[in-house]
C-alpha positions in Angstrom: 159.1 85.6 12.7 161.0 87.7 10.2 159.5 90.6 8.1 160.1 92.5 5.2 158.6 95.7 3.8 156.5 95.1 0.8 154.1 97.7 -1.2 150.9 97.0 -2.8 149.5 99.3 -5.2 145.9 99.4 -6.2 144.3 101.0 -9.4 141.5 102.4 -7.2 141.1 104.2 -4.0 142.1 102.4 -0.8 139.5 101.9 1.8 139.2 104.8 4.0 138.8 102.6 6.9 142.2 101.2 6.7 144.8 102.4 9.3 148.4 102.0 10.1 148.5 98.8 12.5 145.7 97.1 10.8 146.5 93.4 9.7 146.3 92.7 5.8 145.2 89.3 4.5 144.4 87.9 1.1 142.4 85.0 -0.1 144.8 82.4 -1.7 144.2 79.2 -3.6 141.3 77.2 -2.6 139.9 80.3 -0.6 142.5 79.9 2.0 143.3 83.0 4.1 146.8 84.1 4.1 148.1 86.8 6.4 150.3 89.3 4.8 151.3 91.5 7.7 150.7 94.7 9.6 150.1 98.0 7.6 153.1 100.4 8.1 152.2 103.3 5.6 149.1 104.3 3.4 149.7 106.5 0.5 146.7 108.0 -1.4 147.4 108.9 -5.0 143.9 109.7 -6.3 142.5 107.6 -7.9 145.0 105.0 -6.9 146.5 104.1 -3.4 149.6 102.2 -2.1 149.8 100.1 1.1 153.2 99.3 2.7 153.2 96.1 4.9 155.5 94.6 7.2 155.1 91.2 5.3 155.9 87.8 6.9 158.7 86.2 5.0 156.6 83.2 4.4 153.9 85.3 2.5 156.5 86.8 0.3 157.1 83.3 -1.4 153.4 83.3 -2.3 152.4 87.0 -2.8 148.8 88.2 -3.8 148.0 88.0 -7.4 146.4 90.9 -9.3 142.9 89.3 -9.0 143.4 88.3 -5.2 140.8 89.5 -2.6 142.5 91.4 -0.3 141.0 92.4 3.1 142.1 93.8 6.5 141.2 93.4 10.3 141.6 96.0 13.0 143.2 95.5 16.5 140.2 95.0 18.8 141.7 96.8 21.7 142.1 100.2 19.8 138.6 100.1 18.3 136.0 98.8 20.9 136.2 101.7 23.3 133.7 104.7 23.8 133.9 107.6 21.9 137.2 109.4 21.4 137.0 113.0 21.2 133.8 113.5 19.2 130.7 114.7 21.0 127.2 116.3 20.2 125.2 119.1 21.7 121.3 119.3 21.6 119.1 122.1 22.6 115.3 121.8 22.6 113.2 124.8 22.7 109.5 125.3 22.7 108.4 128.3 20.8 104.8 127.9 21.5 102.9 129.8 24.2 101.3 126.7 25.5 103.1 124.2 27.7 104.5 121.2 26.1 105.9 117.9 27.6 108.8 116.2 26.3 108.3 112.4 26.8 111.7 110.9 25.7 114.7 111.8 23.7 117.1 109.0 22.3 120.1 108.8 20.0 122.5 106.4 19.0 125.7 107.1 16.9 128.6 105.0 16.1 131.2 105.9 13.7 134.3 103.5 13.7 137.9 103.8 12.6 138.3 107.6 12.5 
């Protein structure tokens, strides 16, 4: 299907989780979900922001209005794997003169879309 580049400018900051390649949608009449297209560029001009989208031609005939709820989804393949380049180190030290036993250490950290 044919696409055309369109830009959407917002008076407030763009969500920091939004990335190039995410798919943008909006809620149309009667809460129907309408796909706008794939994000191709993000410009942050504090406090506003602009998102450029490779919009589907059908969407351009009914663009989102100023009060439309706009949201995005991420591609599942790129956002479901293990950590990519982030790590943590921990060191445990007993400063006491008596022996101590460490029973268990656990951790769970998940930071998505960075």
